[in-house]
C-alpha positions in Angstrom: 67.1 -8.2 -56.1 69.2 -8.8 -53.2 69.6 -6.1 -50.9 72.0 -5.6 -47.7 70.4 -3.6 -45.0 72.7 -2.2 -42.2 72.3 0.8 -39.9 73.6 2.5 -36.6 77.2 2.4 -37.4 77.8 5.1 -34.7 81.5 5.5 -36.2 83.4 7.7 -33.5 81.6 6.6 -30.5 84.2 5.9 -27.8 83.7 3.2 -24.8 84.4 4.7 -21.7 87.0 7.1 -23.4 88.7 4.5 -25.6 88.7 4.7 -29.2 87.3 1.9 -31.3 88.0 3.4 -34.7 90.0 0.2 -35.4 87.0 -1.8 -34.8 84.6 0.2 -36.7 87.0 0.2 -39.8 87.4 -3.7 -39.5 83.5 -4.5 -39.1 82.7 -1.9 -42.0 85.4 -3.9 -44.1 83.4 -7.1 -43.3 80.4 -5.7 -44.2 81.8 -4.9 -47.6 83.0 -8.1 -48.0 79.5 -9.6 -47.6 78.0 -7.4 -50.0 80.6 -8.7 -52.5 80.4 -12.4 -51.4 76.6 -12.5 -51.6 76.2 -10.4 -55.0 74.4 -7.7 -53.3 72.6 -5.2 -55.6 71.5 -2.6 -53.4 72.7 -1.5 -50.1 70.6 0.4 -47.5 72.3 2.2 -44.3 69.1 3.4 -42.4 70.8 5.9 -40.5 73.2 7.1 -37.8 76.4 6.7 -39.7 78.4 8.8 -36.8 77.9 9.0 -33.3 78.1 12.7 -32.9 77.1 15.5 -35.3 80.7 17.0 -35.5 82.7 13.9 -35.9 86.4 13.8 -35.9 88.0 13.6 -39.2 89.2 10.0 -38.4 85.7 8.9 -38.3 84.6 10.6 -41.4 87.4 8.9 -43.2 86.1 5.5 -41.8 82.5 6.3 -42.9 83.4 7.6 -46.4 85.6 5.0 -47.4 83.0 2.2 -46.1 80.3 3.8 -48.3 82.7 3.9 -51.5 83.4 0.2 -50.6 79.6 -0.7 -50.5 79.1 1.1 -53.9 81.5 -1.2 -55.5 80.7 -3.4 -58.4 78.2 -0.8 -59.7 76.0 -1.2 -56.6 73.8 1.5 -55.6 73.9 2.5 -51.8 70.8 4.4 -50.3 71.4 6.2 -46.8 69.2 8.4 -44.7 70.3 10.5 -41.9 69.8 9.6 -38.4 69.3 11.3 -35.2 73.1 11.3 -34.6 73.9 12.5 -37.9 74.6 16.1 -39.1 71.9 16.9 -42.0 73.8 19.8 -43.2 77.2 18.2 -43.2 75.9 15.3 -44.9 74.0 17.5 -47.7 77.3 19.1 -48.3 78.5 15.7 -49.9 75.2 14.7 -51.6 76.4 15.9 -55.1 79.9 14.2 -54.7 78.7 10.9 -53.4 75.9 10.6 -56.0 78.7 10.4 -58.7 79.8 7.1 -56.8 75.9 5.7 -56.7 75.6 6.7 -53.0 72.3 8.5 -52.6 72.0 10.3 -49.3 68.7 11.7 -48.0 69.0 14.2 -45.2 65.2 15.5 -44.5 61.8 14.8 -45.6 61.2 15.7 -48.9 58.1 15.5 -51.4 58.3 12.4 -53.6 59.0 14.5 -56.6 61.7 16.5 -54.9 63.9 13.6 -53.7 61.5 12.0 -51.2 61.3 8.8 -53.5 64.2 7.4 -55.5 63.7 5.1 -58.6 66.8 3.1 -59.3 67.4 0.5 -61.9 68.7 -2.5 -59.8 70.0 -5.4 -61.8 67.4 -4.7 -64.6 64.6 -4.2 -62.0 63.1 -0.9 -60.8 63.4 -0.3 -57.2 61.0 2.4 -55.6 62.5 3.6 -52.5 60.8 6.1 -50.1 62.8 7.9 -48.0 62.3 8.8 -44.4 65.2 10.5 -42.5 65.0 11.1 -38.8 62.1 13.8 -38.2 62.7 15.7 -34.9 59.6 16.7 -33.0 60.6 20.4 -33.3 59.6 20.2 -36.8 56.2 18.8 -35.8 55.3 20.0 -32.6 55.1 23.8 -32.6 55.5 26.2 -29.3 51.9 26.8 -29.5 51.3 23.0 -29.3 53.4 22.7 -26.3 51.4 25.4 -24.4 48.0 24.0 -25.6 48.3 20.2 -25.5 49.7 17.6 -23.2 52.6 15.0 -24.0 50.1 12.4 -25.2 48.9 14.7 -27.6 52.1 15.5 -28.9 53.1 11.9 -29.5 49.8 11.3 -31.3 50.5 14.6 -33.4 54.0 13.2 -34.2 52.9 9.4 -35.1 50.1 11.1 -37.1 52.8 13.4 -39.1 54.8 10.3 -39.9 51.7 8.4 -41.1 50.9 11.1 -43.4 54.4 11.4 -44.8 54.6 7.7 -45.5 51.5 7.4 -47.1 52.4 10.4 -49.2 55.7 8.7 -50.1 54.1 5.4 -50.7 51.1 6.5 -52.7 52.9 5.8 -56.0 53.9 2.4 -55.2 54.0 0.0 -58.2 53.0 -3.7 -58.7 55.8 -3.6 -61.3 58.6 -2.4 -58.9 60.3 -3.6 -55.6 58.5 -1.0 -53.0 60.9 -0.2 -50.1 60.7 2.3 -47.0 63.8 3.3 -45.7 63.4 5.3 -42.3 65.2 6.0 -39.0 62.5 6.0 -36.4 61.0 4.2 -33.1 58.5 1.7 -33.9 56.1 1.1 -31.3 56.5 -2.1 -29.7 60.2 -2.7 -30.7 62.9 -3.4 -27.9 65.6 -1.2 -27.1 69.2 -2.2 -27.4 70.7 -0.3 -24.6 73.1 2.3 -26.2 70.4 4.3 -27.8 70.0 8.2 -27.1 66.9 7.9 -24.4 65.5 11.2 -25.2 64.8 9.8 -29.1 63.4 6.4 -27.9 60.7 7.6 -25.3 57.1 7.1 -26.4 56.9 11.0 -27.5 58.8 9.3 -30.5 57.1 6.0 -31.0 55.2 5.4 -34.4 52.9 2.5 -34.9 54.3 -0.1 -37.4 50.9 0.1 -38.9 52.0 3.1 -41.0 53.8 1.1 -43.2 51.4 0.2 -46.0 50.7 -3.3 -47.4 51.9 -2.2 -50.8 55.6 -2.1 -49.1 57.5 -5.2 -49.7 60.2 -4.3 -47.2 60.6 -1.3 -44.5 64.4 -1.0 -43.7 64.6 0.8 -40.3 67.3 2.3 -38.4 67.4 3.7 -34.8 67.4 0.7 -32.6 70.5 -1.3 -31.7 69.0 -4.7 -31.4 68.1 -6.7 -34.6 64.3 -7.6 -34.4 61.3 -8.0 -36.6 58.7 -5.8 -36.0 55.0 -6.9 -36.2 53.0 -4.9 -39.0 51.2 -4.9 -42.4 54.5 -5.3 -44.1 57.8 -7.0 -43.2 59.7 -4.7 -41.1 63.1 -5.0 -39.7 65.9 -3.6 -37.7 69.3 -5.0 -38.5 70.7 -3.5 -35.0 74.5 -2.1 -34.9 77.2 -3.9 -36.5 78.9 -4.1 -33.2 78.2 -4.2 -29.6 78.1 -0.4 -28.7 77.4 -0.3 -25.0 77.2 -2.8 -22.0 73.4 -3.0 -22.4 73.9 -4.7 -25.9 76.1 -7.6 -24.5 73.3 -10.2 -25.2 72.9 -9.0 -28.7 74.2 -10.9 -31.8 75.4 -8.0 -34.2 75.6 -8.0 -37.9 73.2 -7.0 -40.9 70.2 -8.2 -42.8 70.3 -10.0 -46.4 67.1 -9.4 -48.1 66.0 -11.1 -51.1 62.7 -9.7 -53.0 61.1 -9.2 -56.5 58.2 -7.4 -57.5 54.7 -8.6 -56.3 56.6 -10.9 -54.0 57.2 -10.9 -50.2 60.8 -10.4 -49.0 62.9 -13.2 -47.7 65.1 -12.1 -44.9 68.3 -13.6 -43.7 70.3 -12.7 -40.5 74.0 -12.2 -41.2 76.4 -12.2 -38.2 79.4 -9.9 -38.3 82.4 -11.0 -36.0 85.1 -8.1 -36.4 84.0 -6.2 -33.2 85.3 -6.9 -29.9 82.6 -8.2 -27.4 81.8 -6.4 -24.3 81.4 -8.5 -21.0 80.4 -7.8 -17.5 82.0 -9.8 -15.0 81.1 -9.9 -11.4 82.3 -11.9 -8.1 84.9 -11.5 -5.3 88.4 -10.7 -6.0 89.1 -14.7 -5.8 86.3 -15.6 -8.2 87.6 -12.8 -10.6 91.2 -14.1 -10.4 90.0 -17.6 -11.6 88.8 -15.9 -14.8 92.1 -14.1 -15.5 93.4 -15.1 -18.7 90.3 -16.3 -20.2 88.7 -12.9 -21.7 90.9 -12.5 -24.6 90.2 -8.8 -26.1 86.9 -8.5 -24.8 86.1 -5.2 -23.2 85.1 -5.6 -19.8 83.0 -3.9 -16.9 83.8 -5.6 -13.7 81.6 -5.3 -10.5 83.5 -6.5 -7.5 81.7 -8.0 -4.4 83.6 -6.8 -1.9 83.9 -3.5 0.2 85.8 -0.7 -1.7 89.4 0.0 -0.6 92.3 2.0 -1.7 94.0 0.2 -4.9 91.0 -2.2 -5.6 90.4 -0.8 -9.3 94.4 -1.5 -10.0 94.1 -5.0 -8.5 91.2 -5.4 -11.1 93.3 -4.2 -13.8 96.0 -6.3 -13.1 93.9 -9.2 -13.4 92.5 -8.2 -16.9 94.0 -6.1 -19.9 90.9 -4.4 -21.4 89.0 -3.3 -18.4 87.0 -0.2 -19.1 85.0 0.2 -15.8 85.4 -1.0 -12.2 82.7 -0.8 -9.6 81.8 -2.2 -6.1 78.5 -3.8 -5.8 76.0 -1.8 -3.8 75.2 -4.0 -0.7 72.3 -3.3 1.9 74.0 -0.9 3.9 74.2 1.4 0.7 70.6 1.9 0.7 70.2 2.6 4.6 69.1 5.9 5.4 71.5 8.1 7.7 70.5 10.3 10.9 68.2 13.3 10.3 69.8 16.3 8.5 69.7 18.3 11.8 72.1 16.1 13.6 74.6 16.6 10.7 74.9 20.0 11.5 76.8 19.2 14.9 79.1 16.9 13.1 82.6 17.7 11.4 83.2 17.3 7.7 85.3 14.3 8.5 82.8 12.6 10.5 80.1 13.1 7.8 82.7 11.5 5.2 83.3 8.8 7.6 79.5 8.5 7.6 79.3 8.4 3.7 81.8 5.6 3.6 80.1 3.4 6.1 77.2 3.7 3.8 79.0 2.5 0.8 80.6 -0.4 2.7 84.1 1.3 2.2 86.1 0.1 5.0 89.6 1.7 4.5 90.7 4.1 7.2 93.2 5.6 5.0 90.5 7.4 3.0 89.4 9.3 5.9 93.0 10.2 6.8 93.5 11.4 3.2 90.2 13.2 3.2 91.3 14.9 6.6 94.5 16.0 5.1 93.0 17.6 2.4 90.4 19.3 4.5 93.1 20.6 6.5 95.3 21.6 3.6 92.3 23.7 1.9 91.5 25.4 5.4 94.9 26.4 5.6 95.3 28.0 2.2 91.7 29.7 2.8 93.0 31.1 6.0 96.5 32.4 4.2 94.4 33.9 1.6 92.2 36.0 4.0 95.2 37.1 6.1 96.9 38.3 2.9 93.5 40.3 2.3 93.5 41.9 5.5 97.1 42.7 5.5 96.4 44.3 1.9 93.3 46.3 3.2 95.2 47.6 6.2 98.2 49.0 4.0 
């Protein structure tokens, strides 16, 4: 049985306000091509199809088209909801997608009530235990929050996940390919950089030992860096199919191709996807950055300038590079300097305080102080005029 394991598409996620729907569509088309070229029998999508609970219609179109493409050539597609997905929104489509052999799990269920799928895949049986994202609010009660500390909450959450996995895998068969598909944070895994921090803290960490030895492959989603997790059974994250944030610039993006048969360990091959544009961080003086102009192609760029800030600096950087999404000035030693005591600030004007702020940030452009003074004067004049009008109205 040949399985394609993917996760964390995050379709609809912008990059500093720039849409990437065209990239997502291209990389998911490439994923379908891999499934066809490798004669894949089963596709697993381990959560976070979307980036937001209320995705735009264009993002839904990209995702649903990709799911139907992956289900081509009579393949089964198994999907579990991630922490970014809207379970109710996906549940509304379950029956419709089931007609196309796309099986969507939106919540934890008993094995005989949809928690386990038994699929005929290429003449073999795949027994798939389904573990969509489980929020702590369904595990840790209000009474628990009052009575226990954070460490106890984490243990309670991990314990509940262990109990669920044990129940789902209790019927593992030596004559079937036994799989777990889950969206969770395995303890000891490495973050990719673009994950939602609140759902990757230790409160949600689950030991990899919760996956029993009877399982031949655990297909996880949630972390954006491709990696294998040490544990009793082969356990992998495929990572996101394209670089989603600048914390992921060192990652090679793609999916995982898994070959497995009943009673045999899974063989995993890493697949690289190339359709998404790279994210890069450039740093240097304007002269050093100028030497790189014309060498970055279509890469999305974050640029850090090793010079004092000045008016028009960001525009100068954008003149050098076509796809800049963020420009910042490197913080120098002065940025961390401690200013005068707050008592002394009370005796200084707003313009003086603004000048002090600029000096602390290594900004050496007197035009900013002049602009600030003009804005302050205009604001004060407008306020005075309103006060005078109010007084006149009262007198009348």
